[in-house]
N, C-alpha and C positions, 0 to 999 in steps of 0.2 A: 348367860346368852352364849349361843355356839356359832358358828358360819353356818351358811347353809350347805357349803361343800362337806361336810360332815354328816350330812343326814344320809343313811342308808338308804340304798335304792333299790327297786322302784317305789317311789314315796309320792302320794298326793301333796302338794303343796298348794298352800293358798296365800296370796299376796294380801295382807289386811289393809294395806293403802289403796290398793284399787279396789279391793271389795267394797269398803267403806264409801268411796267415789261413786261405785256403780249403784249403791244402794240409795244414797244422797240424791242421785240425778234424776233415778226414777222416781221417788216420792217427790221430787220437786216439780216434775214433769206431770204427774197424777194430779198433784195438788192443782197445778195451775188450769188443768181441764175440769176442775170441779168434780171428778170422778173419785171413789173410793178406790185405795190400793188393797187387795187381799191376795199377798206372793205366795205362790204354790209352794210349800216347804218342803214337796217330795224331791225338789231340784238338791238341798242341802243337807236336810235332816239333822241340821246341828243346832243345838238350844242356843248357843251363842250368837249365831247369825240371826235366827228369829227375834234375838232380844233387840240386835241393831235395827230390824225391819220395822218393828213396834214403835221403838225409840225415834224412829225417821217419819212416823204417821201413818204404818198401817193401821187399816180398820180392825185387823183379824188376820187370819191364814188359812190358807187353802191347802187340805192334806189329800192323799189318794185313799186311805184306809182309815177304819177304826184304830187300827193299832198305831198309826203315826199320829191321830187326835189323841190317843189315850196319852203317849209321851208328850205332846205339847201342854196338854192340860194338865198334867201333873207336874209341869214346869210353871203354870201358872198363866197360860195364855188362856184366855177367858171368850174368844170367839172364833169358832172354826167351821170351815165349811168342807165336808167330804164329798168332793165334786165328781162323783161317780154314780149311776144309777146303781143302789145297791139291792141284794136279793138276801133279806134279812131271814136267818135261822132264829130260833128261840136264843140260843146261848150269845149271838150277835146282839140281839135286841135288849139282853139283860146289861151288855157293856155298854151299850148306847143310852139304856137309863142311867146306870152309874156316872156316865160321861156327863149326861145333861145336868147333874149335880154340880159339877164344876164348872162347865161351861157352856155357854150359848151355843147350840149345836145344830147345822142345817146339813140336808145331805140331797143327794140328787135321786130324782125318779124320771122314767121314761117308757112305763107299762101302766096298764091297769091291773095287772097280775101283780107286778110288784108293789103297787100303792095296797092291795088287798092284803098281800102277804106280809109287807109290814106293819099295817094297821093292826092285824090279826096278833103278829107277834109281840107288838108294843103294848098292846090290850090298853090298860088305862093310863100308861104314859105317852101314848098317840100324841096328844095335844102338845107335849112338852118339844117334841122334835119339828123343826120348820123344814119343809120341802121345796125344793126347785125344781121345775120341769124341764128337763133337757130336751132341746131343740137341737136339728141337725143343720149347719147351716153351710154343709159343703165338703165336709170331713168324711162325712160317711161312715162312722164309727158307730157311736151311740147315739141316741137321740131320736126323737118321732120329729116328722115334718112340723112344720108350725102350726098348720090347720089341724092336728090332732092333740095339741097341747089340752085343749079345754077338756076333752075325753079323759085325758089322766089327771088332770087338775080335779074333776069333779068327783072320779075314784078316789083320789088321795083325801079331797073334804070327807066323803061318805064313809072311809076308813077312819075318820076322827084326825086325820094329820093336818096339821097347819100349813097353807100353802101360801109362799111367800113371794114366789116369783116364777122368773125363767131364767136358764143360762145355755150357755153354748160353749163349745170348744173350737175355735179356727185353725184345727190342726193341719189343714193343707195349706196353712200360710208358710210350713217349713218346706218351701219348694221355690225355687230360683224364679223371680218374676210373680209371685204369686201374693206377697203380703198385702198388697192395697187392693187386689181384687176379694181377698179372703175377710179383710176387714168391712167393705162393703156387704158381702154376703152375709158375715155376723149380724152387723148392723139391720139388715133387711129382716132376717130370720127372727131377730130378739122383737122388733118392732111389730112384726106380724101376730106372733105370738102372746105378746103383751097385750095389744089392742083386742084379741080374742077373748083372753082371759078378762079383761076388764069388763068387756061386754056382756059376759057370761057371769059377771057380779063379784068376780074375785078381786081382792086387793092386791096388785101388783107393785111391791115396794122394792124390788130388786129385777135388776136384769144385768145378769153378769155374763162378762166375756173376756176376750183379751189373754192372749199369748205372747211369749217375748217378742216374736217378729211383728205383732200387731199392737202391743200396748201403747206404742207412742204415735201411732196413727188412729186409735180410737178418741171419737169425741164423745160429748156427754149427753148429746142430744138423744141419743136412744138408751145407751148403757149407763149403769149408775155405778159399776165397779170391774176392775179387770184384774185378772189372776196371771201375771208374768209370773216366771219362775227362775230361768236359765240366766236370766238378767243379771243376777248378782255375781256369776262367775263367767260367764259369755264361754263359748266352746267355738270348734272348728267348724260347725254347721252354721253357726251365727256369722262367723267370719267369712263363711263362703257366699252367705246370703246377702251381704254386705248391711247386716243388721249391727253389726259392731266392728272395732278396729283392733289393731293388735295391740294397742295401749289399753282395750278394756279388757283384756284376759286377766281374770284373777286367779284363775286355777290351771295349774298345770301337774305333770307328772315327772319328778325328776328321775331320769334315767342313765345308766351309764353303758357306754360303749363298750361291748364283750367280744365282738369280732368284727372284721373289717375284711374287705376284699378289693385291692386295684391291681389288677394284672396289667393294665396298660395296653392291650391287645384287643381293644374295642368292645370289650364286656363292661355291662354296665358297674360303674364305683358303686360299693354297697357296705353298709356296717350294718350291725345287729345289735340293738339296744336289749336291755334287760327287763324290758316293759312290754308284757304281752297281752292278750286278752283277759286275763284274771285281775289286772288293774285299769287298762282301757274301756274294756267292753268290745263287743263285736259290732255295734250299730254303726252302719254305713249306708247313706242313702246312695240310691243309683247316680246323683248327680255329684256326689262328693267325690274329691280329686285323690282321696287316699284314706288309710286308715286313722287319721288324726294329723297333725302339722306341728312342725318343730317352731317354736315361737322365735328363734333367734337365726333361725335358717328357713326363710319363707319359700326358697325354692326346691328345697329337698321335699321327698315325697315318702310315706310310709306306705309300701305296696303290698306289705303281706303282714299277718298276727299270727303265731301261734300261742300256746298257751302262757308263755313266759317269755315270749322273745317277739320283737318289732324288727322286719327288715326294712332298711330305708335304704332308697336310691339316691345317691349325692350328686348333686350336678356338677357338670365338668366346669372346669375353671376356678372352683373353689377348693382350698386345702381339706383334705379328708382329716376328719377328726380323729385324735390319737385313742390307742386302746386305753381304758379307763377315764375319758374325758366325758363331763358330766354333758347332758343335755336336758332341755325343756319339752316336754311333749303335751301339746294341746289336744285332749280327747275331742273326738266326734261329738259325744253327746255325754256330756258332765253327769246328768241324772244318774246313770248308769255307772259310771264311775265311782261315785259317792256311795252308791250301793254295794260294792266291792272291798271297802275298806272299813276297819274299825275306828281309826282314827286318822287326822290330819295335820301335817306340821303348817305352822302360822309363821310368816315371815313378815318383816319389817325393815326397810333399808338394810337388805342383804344378811338379816342377822335373824335366826328362829328365836321367835319371842313365846311362842306358847304351843301346845296341843289340844285340839278340841277332839271331843269323842263324837262320832256320828252316831248320834244318840236313838235315832228313829230307824238306823238300819236293820233290814231285814222284817220289819213290822209288816207284811205283805198281806195282812188279813185283818 
């Protein structure tokens, strides 16, 4: 083992102890509410983390793409949900057919045309793929209004697909003051769509929702499963939304101070780190206070990013870090950060204990 200080920067670092605590806590909460936990693996893309989630009781994994599903199925994960409305080409359909021989696969749909195209592309294998109709619960990205769910489900049924239920993504929960409202809208949309599908003769066995901001607010009166992803690491967005604390941050980017300015003439005291947008990502919500946070210096703010550098304005009254000093940056959005690196350093008790490959990195289709 080597000390954390020996890791070259910039470097994504995962605190294994905090990671495992986050996984255990979410699994326990979901178990107490009688929901199933189906974590979104697009956040981490790491086989070792998936293993820990499944060992803690996850019913399966959620993924973003067929490529991500292939990586985890090859690793032995046997229940996978591709939680987006797929528009299948014949090559993609062939990949889905091969995938269904290794794992139970379900996918999203939100249009009649998508159902028809999927059924035709899968042909005789259509019945091997379960589908969930996506409904819009307020995020206004993909998904139909709950009242149109039956039309999509019936088209899927006519196309030979197995309609298993409904799902939604309460993405508007990623805003200050919105998680509670978003979870209420999520539950209302799932309930309405499920009732309509049941009345139309469909067997609705899954009602899937939940994001990291809403997962611990979701009850089992309507939903049957939740799909949080960011909870394994937490990030600056979750911190500023009040959905985690500093102690819950499991992923940081180790960075080195490479430049600093302290004129003492009324100009901002600032420093530059060697961690830019190519490792932190560029996501910044309108309400975020910066391009990330510093876990050991809560009052500092990252005010600008370039490709390889981060500019930090340092608070008055605090000693300015020396050139060469190591700092720990909390990215705004960890999902983006994980897709920018090939592997991560894993630490425990201040020591480097392992390196994990980001196995599903770049599997964007």
